[in-house]
N, C-alpha and C positions, 0 to 999 in steps of 0.2 A: 848516398854512398859516393865517396870520392872517385874521380876518374883515374887519378894517378897519385901515388905516394912516393916521394923522393926522400931519402934519408941522406943528409949531408952532415958529416961529422956528428955532432950531438944535437942537430936540429932536424925537425921533421917538417917538411914542406908539403902541404896538401893542396892540390890543384883540383878545382871543381869547375864544371861547366854548367851554365844555367840552361834549364830546359827551354826549348823554343816555345814561346807563347803564341797562341793563336789569337792574333789581334784582329778583330773585325769591328769596323765602325758601323754603327747602326744609324741610319738616317731617320730623322724625326718624320712622322707622318705629315703629309701636306694637306692643307685645307684651302678652300676656295671661297672668296667673298663674292656674293651674288647680289646685284642691285635689281630691284623690281620696278617696272614701269607704273606710273600713275598718271592721271589726267590733270593733276594740279601743279606739280613741279615743272619749271621751265627747262628748256634745253640749256640755257645759260647757267642756271643753278647747278645742274648735273655736271656740266663741263667744268665749272669752277671747283666743285666738290672733288671730282676725280683728279683734277690737276693738282690741287693743294694737298689732298690726303695721300694720293698714290704717287705724286711726283711726275705725272704724265704731261706730255706736251699738249697744247690746246688741240692740235689735230687728232692725236690719239684719243683724248677725252671726248672729242666730238664724235669720232667713229664709234666709241663705246656707247655714248648717249643715243646715237642712232640705232645701234643694235638693241639696246634696252627698249627703246620705243617700238621697234619693229617686232622683236621676239617676245616682248613682255617681261623678260628677265635676261640678264647676261652676267657671266662671270667677269669680274673686273680686276681681280688680283688673287694670287695664290702664294702661300708660304706656310710657315709653321703655325700651329694653333694659337700661340700667344700673339704673334704678329697679326694673324687674321682677325682675332678678337679685337685687337687695337684698331685696325683699319675699319672694321665694322662699326665700332663705337665712334670713331672719328667721323665717319660718314653720317651716322645717326645724329651726332651732335654738331653738325656743320652750321646749324643756325637756320633762321627763317629764310624763305625764298622771297626776297624783296623784288625780284624781277617780274613776278607774276602780277597781273592786274590787281588782284586782291592778295595781299601778303599771305603766304602759306607758312604756317607755324609748326606743322607736324613734320616729322623726319621722313626722309626717303625710306622706302621699304628695303631693308638690307639684311641678309643673314649669311651664315657660313655653313659649309658642309664639307665632309671629307672629300678630297680629290680622288676621283676614281682612276 
């Protein structure tokens, strides 16, 4: 229904106003990438994987590697599901750990879960 109607000579001018829309942005759910400790992969390998995949400094990657070692598992990155899946896959596919005395060919244990 028009808000106002003006008649000017032989013309009818109809003015309407748009109803206000309730615009709410919904944030995508966040997920966390968690790396698990094992006795085969070296600190250097974990540091390099985190630095390259997550873009962290060597110092931050070292601190995360230490937390992984001490706690058995540590969250290393969080974001949207698609990006978390990408980071998980990139860590899994980082390649063999050639720093170990005997080359380790299996991937780091890594998984994602919803961020609580």
